[in-house]
N, C-alpha and C positions, 0 to 999 in steps of 0.2 A: 431508407436504406444506409449503408454503411460509407459515409462520403470517403475517407481516405480510399478504400478501395476502389472507387469510381474516378477519384483523381489518377491512383496508379494507371487505371485503365486507359484515362485520357491522354496522360503522358505516354504512354508505351505506345498507342496508337499513332500519335504524332509523330513520334520518333521513328517507328516503323514506316510510316506510309507519306509524311510528310505534309498531310492534311489534317483537320477536324473531323471527329465523326459526326455519323449522321445523330445517333442518339446510344442508348445506352440499355442493356439487359441484365437483369438478376433472375439467376435460375437458382432456387434451391435445391438442397440435396434433399432426402429423405428419412424420416424417423419409424420405423416399424413401432407403432405403440403397442400392438398385440397381433396374433396370428403369425406365429414362426413356421414356416415350411408349411403353409396350407394352400396357398395361392395356384402352385404349380399341380396339386390335385384338387384345384376346382372348389377351393373352400372359402372360408371369410377372414377377413382382416381389416384391420387399423391402422391407418397409415395418416402421417402427418408430414408438411414441407417442413424442412428443417431453415432455422436461421444463418446456418454456414451453407454456403454455396459460391456460385461463379457469377463475378462481376465483369461484364463485358462492354467495352465501346464497339460499335460497329457503323457499316456505310457499305454502299453498292458496290460493285466492281463488275469487270467481265469474267472473272474464274474467282475460284476461293483462294484466299490467303489468310492465315492466321498467325498472329503472334501470340503466345502463351509463355506465361511468367514460369520459370522454371522447367519449360518442356520444349523451348526451342519455338523454330518455324514448321510450317505446312504449306504446301501450295499445290493444286492441281486444276485440272481444266474441267468444266463440265461436258466436255464431249462423250466421254465414257464414263460413266457411273456403275459399271458391272460391276459386282464382287470379284475380287481378285484373293486366290491364296496366299499369296504373300505378304499381302496387308492385314490378313487376320490379326485380333488384338492389337492393332492400331487406332489412332484417333482420326486419321484418313479414313478407315474402315468406317467408324461410327458415323463421320460426317457423310461419306458417301451415302450410307445405306439410309440415312433420315432424308437425304433429297431425293433418292430414287423411291422411297415409300410415297412422299407427298406427289411427286410427278406420277407416279403411277396411280395415286387416286384423285387425278384431275386436278391437284393444284399448280398455281404456278412458281416457278423456282428461277432463280438467278445466280449470278456470282454475288460474291459479300468480301468484305475483309474485316477483320475484327482484331483486337487486342484485349486478350483477358486474364484475369489472375482470379485465385480461389483463397478462401479461408476457410477451407476444409484440412483439416492437419492430418498427417500422413496415418495410416490406419483407423480414421475416424469411423470407418463403416456405415456413411452414410449414401453411399452411391454415386461417388463423383461422376461416374458413367452417365447414370440416369441424368443428372445436373448438366452434363455436358451435352447430350441430347437433346435436351428440351431447351436448351440454348441456341442450338442450331435451329431446331424447328421454330420457335420464337421469333428468331432473327428473319427468316423466312417468313414467317406469318406476318411480320410487321412490314418489311420491305417490300413484299411482292402479293400479299393477298391482303392487304386492307384490314390484318387483324381478324378475319373471320373465320381462320381454323379453328374449331372446336378443341377443346383442351383433352377429350378422349382420343380423339384423330391424332393430336400431337404426342400424346403418350403411348399409342401403336407406333408409330413412326419409329419412336427411339427403342422399344421392343423388337422390333423388326430390323433395326440395324445392329442392335446387341445379338440377335438371334442368328442372322443369316451372313451380315458382314465379319462382324467381330469375333463370333463365333463361341458365343457363350450362351447356354441354355437357361435364360431366365425368365421369370413369369411378368406380369403387369405392375405389379405391386410398386417398384422402385419406380418406374415412370408416372404412375399415377400421384405418387408423393410429391415430386418433382413438378409435375403437370398442373394439379389441383391446388396445393398446399393446403391451409388451414389441416383440419382433422376429417379423413372420409372413412366413410364404413363401406368396404368393399365387398361384393358378391361375386365371385368367379364360377359360379355354376354354369353360365353360359360364357366362355372365355372369350367369345366374339364379340358380346354385347354384356359387359361385366355391367352390374349395378352399382354406381357411384353415389353414394348419399352423403352430401355434408352435414357433420354434426357441428353444434354451436360452439365457438371457439372457449375453450375451458381454461378461462380465469383462475380457475379454482385448481386445477393440477397442480402436483408436486414440480420441483425446478428438475429441469433435465441434463444431467451431465453425462459425457461420453468418455469413456477411459480405453486406452489403447495399452494392453498390458504387455505387447512386444512382438509376439508371434504373427508373421505375414501369412499370407493366403496363398501363396505362392506354391504350387505342386499339388495341391489338396483337391483338383478338379474330380479325383475319382472318388473322392468321399463325398463330394456335394452331388455327383453323380447318383451315389446309391440312393440317397434320401427318396429322390421322387420315384425311383425305380423298385425300390422296396414297398413303396406304399401302393404303386399299380401294381404290383406282384399280388397284394393282398386284394384288391379292387377286383382283379380278374380271376384268380382263384378261389377265393372265399365268396365272392359276392356276385360275380358275374358282369361288371362293370370296367369300364375302360379306366375311371378315375374314382378315387374315394368319394370327392364329392357327389358323384352321381348317385350314393347310396341314400336312400330317401330318409330312412329312420336311422338314425344315428345313435339312440338309444338300443334297440334291437341290436345294432352292429356291436356296440360294446358289449353287450351279453354275449355274443357268439365269440369274442375275441377275449373272453376272460380266462380260458384255459386255452393250452398249447394245441396247435392244428396240424394235422396230417399232411407234411409236404411243405411247410411254411416255416421258414426260417424265425426263430425267436426273437431275431432283430427286426424283422419286417413286421410281426406281430405287434411288438411294442411301437413301433413308429406308428402303424396305424391306429393304437389307441389313443396316442399322442394328437392325432390328427382328429379324431372327433370330439375328444374332450376340449381341444383348443378353440373347435370350432363353437362350442357351449360356451367356453370362456367368453370368444368374441360378443356373442350374443348378449352375455351378462354384461359385459363392458358397454357395450352401446346403453343399455340400460341405464346404467353408472351414470354415463355421460348426460343422459337426460335428466338425472337427479341429483347431478354434482356431488357425488358420493365418492368423496376421497377415501375413505376407509376402503369401501369396495373394490376402487382402484388400485389400491396397493394391494390387498390379497389376491386380486386377480392376476398381477404381475407377479406377486412371489409364487403362486400356483402355476403359472408359466414356466418359470424357471426351474421348478420342482420337476414339471413334464420333460424341460429339455435334458437334466440330467439322467433322469431314470427311464423316462421311454425313449424320447427322440434321439438321444445318445451323442449331439453335438457341442458336445461343452468343450471338448479339448482332442487333440491327436493323440490316439493311445501312445501311452510312453512318453507324453511330452506334456506334463503338468507344469513345468516352471513358465512361466509368462503366457498361461492358458487363459481364456475366459473363466474356466473353473477357478483356477487360483484367484482371479481378480474378485469373482463375485464372493468366495468363500472370506477374504480379506475384507471386502467391504461390510458382508454381514456380522461380521465378528466385530468390527470397529463401531459400524453403525446400523444397529439392528432395526431402527424404525424406518430406513430406508426398505426399496425395494429395487433388484438388480438381477440384469437376466442376458444372456446372448442377442446380439441385433442381428439378423442377416443369417446370411449362410451358418456361422459357427464354426467349430473347431479350432478358429483362431481370430485375432481380430478384436474389435470393439465390444465392450459391456455399456448398454444402456441403464443409468443409474436414475432413480426418483428419489428427492429429496425434499424434507422441509427447508424453508429459509433459513432457519437457526444455523443446520447442518452444512449448507452448501460451503461456505469458506473454509472449514476445518476438514472436511470431507477432501478437497480440493487438496491441501496440503498433504492430507495424511497419504492418499493415493499417488500424490507426486513424489513423495517421498520412497515410494516402492519403484516407481515407473517413470520418473522424471518430470520435469515440469511441463514439457511438450506433450506427454501423452493425457491430460486432463484439460476437457475443455467444457464449458457450460452451451449448450445447444437449444434455444429457444425454439418453439415455433414460429415457423414463419406463416402468417396470415393468407398469403397469397401464394401461388406457384408463380412457373416463370412467366415473366412480364417486363414489358417496356418500361423502364423507369423514367419520368420526367423530372 
């Protein structure tokens, strides 16, 4: 793992607490390889751990005390882990939520102190919140549970913290990427017991770069909330289901959605079409991984990008093209047509994930940096492992 980052964590820990740490944890961000806005409707996804993540030094303590580079200090007692309205949206909320979940599911918890830093650049879109949640879960796992908490439970602890304590309605995709690492095929048909199937590590894959074209996610919660609501509306009104993933025959569903439907807004119909087609793309992508089929990989990423623009419609905030993911994708396609580029995560703003051949990586980085600045472009290799203790 990245030695300078752990040296910084060590120095910060010693400066903050006056002693040496017990150990170190690396918790990766996540890369959404395919399956955009499918998890919340019980669909299929491919997710990977990201080589960008949180590096932390930790040790046991009576209470919780954290020193985070760039974000200051937080401290609280373990006596009351109940959610508080005034703490929503905070790191304290995420920390308490993970601890409360683990305690409620029969695992031992205790205090800890830690110093952490992150090499996730601003706007990277790799879910720094999931990386943080899994850092907390893994620290508790190592300190108080002998490393015996399974990865899915740790992921669920992060999801619970984000939903209930932090106040953000998200699926389990991000936390699975940070918890499992590698590349995972996810089936959320039963969200309480999702299928998590590891795929062979893809040495053959194109290189991955992330570009942040500039617009932030602030104030976009309403737009994000519309996406699952639109899909659930179609599930209920058209198919008599709670979620689109409960509709057994995707091909029959697509046939029914080809024409406008009475009482169903056009935007909702198109987003449902994206869901069913994206699910099929994920199945094809899983097969491409088994065959190490790079051309098919790129073709499926391009299909997904087209679907995001024309069906899902999450590539820009209406009226805000400059600095949007759509602008970034268009610039990338024009300059490097052999690559594949699309929105990653929620969309409307934030980062674009880019897949390129080795020969194009350097020139691509320079070109996109000329538009958005050197700090807006970063290579993001896949992390082979999820959140773990580093020896």
